N, C-alpha and C positions, 0 to 999 in steps of 0.2 A: 502495498500501498504505499502509495506518495505522501509524504506528508504534505500536511497545510501548511503553507510560509503566506507572511504578508504580503508578497506580489499575486500569490495563487488568489488568496481571500480579494483582492484589489481584482483582481482580472476578472474573477464571476461575480463581483459589485456591477462594474463596469457592465456585463452583458444584462444581469439581470433588468439594472436601472433604464439603460439605453431602451431595453425591449424589441430588439433583432438582433438577426445576426451582425457582428463586424467583422474588419480585416484587424490583421495584426496588428498595424497601423492605427488603426482608429481605436481598438486597446487600449495602445502603448500611450495616444494622446490622450485619450480619457485618464486612463491608472493614473497617471501623473498627477492628479489630484489630489490622489491618495494617498502613493507612494511615488513623492516631487523626484527621489532619483532614483527611478522603476527605468531599467535600459530597455532597447530594443531586443537586445538579442535574450534578457531574460525574460522578455515578453515570448518569442519564440519557442524559447525551450519551458517557460511552462506552458503552453498550450501543446506541444508535442507533448510531454508528460500526462497533463489532464487528458489527450484524447486517446493514451495507453489506457489510462485509468475508466475511461468510458462516462469521463464527466463532461468532456463536450464531447463536441462533433464538428466535422469541418464538412463544408457545404462548398462545391466546384460545379460551376455554369459555366459554357461556353462563351469566352469571351468577357470574362469576369475574374477578380480575384478572389482567392478562396476566400470563407467566411466563416465565421467560429458561432457556436450557439450552445446553449445545454439541450440534452435531450429532452423533449417535448413527450408529454403524458395525453397530450390534445393533437388530432388529427388536423394540420394546417397546410398550406398552400404558401409559395412564396410570389414577390411582386419584386420586380426590379425596377426601378424607376430608370428611364432611359433618358432623363434630361441631367438628374445628379448622382446617379450608379447605386443609390442605397437600395438594400436590400430588408423587405419587410415581410414577417411572420401576418396572416390574414389567417381568420378562423377560416374550416373548410366546412360544406357543407355538400361537397361532392363526392357522391359514394360509388365504388370502383362500379363501372359499366362491365354487362358480359361483352366478352370478347372472342373472336375466333381465332385460336390460337390452333397453332397445327399438333396435331397427336405428338405425346409427351411434352409439352413445353408445361410451367409450372408459373403462375404469376406468384412473387415473393413479392412486391411489392410495386410502388408508384408512384413520379414524380409530377407534380403539375405545377408551371412555372408563371405568370401572369407578369405582361411588360406593361408598361403605361409612363403616366407622368403621377409621381404624387401630390397629394393635397396641395404643397409648396410649393411646388414647381408647376403646377397647372393655376396656381393664383388662386384655389377655393380653400377660404376659410372657415371651419366651424362656426355657428355664431350668431 
């Protein structure tokens, strides 16, 4: 079991507070609010260890940097903003649809990605 350091606590706190998957650079930038001397190399090393321990998951989409999030207990889809490049978790009401698979194929999961512009980039504000 990996030990829980102040750096790893800061990383997890940042991911929880931001509420969306983040790149290592975003984790580093926000993490320095809690650990001012947090180094980028430390973030990379900690994220790798947290992935090995199952505390974090890496998300990789074509043309996008790898982002990290805590495993979710609820089904969700990902939204990528084409303007700012941020990745968001959205609740999912999407149910697995029947697919015509070749004989012997077994579905073990699926990933739905939605693209567009987030509310900030679209100029839409709540309220």
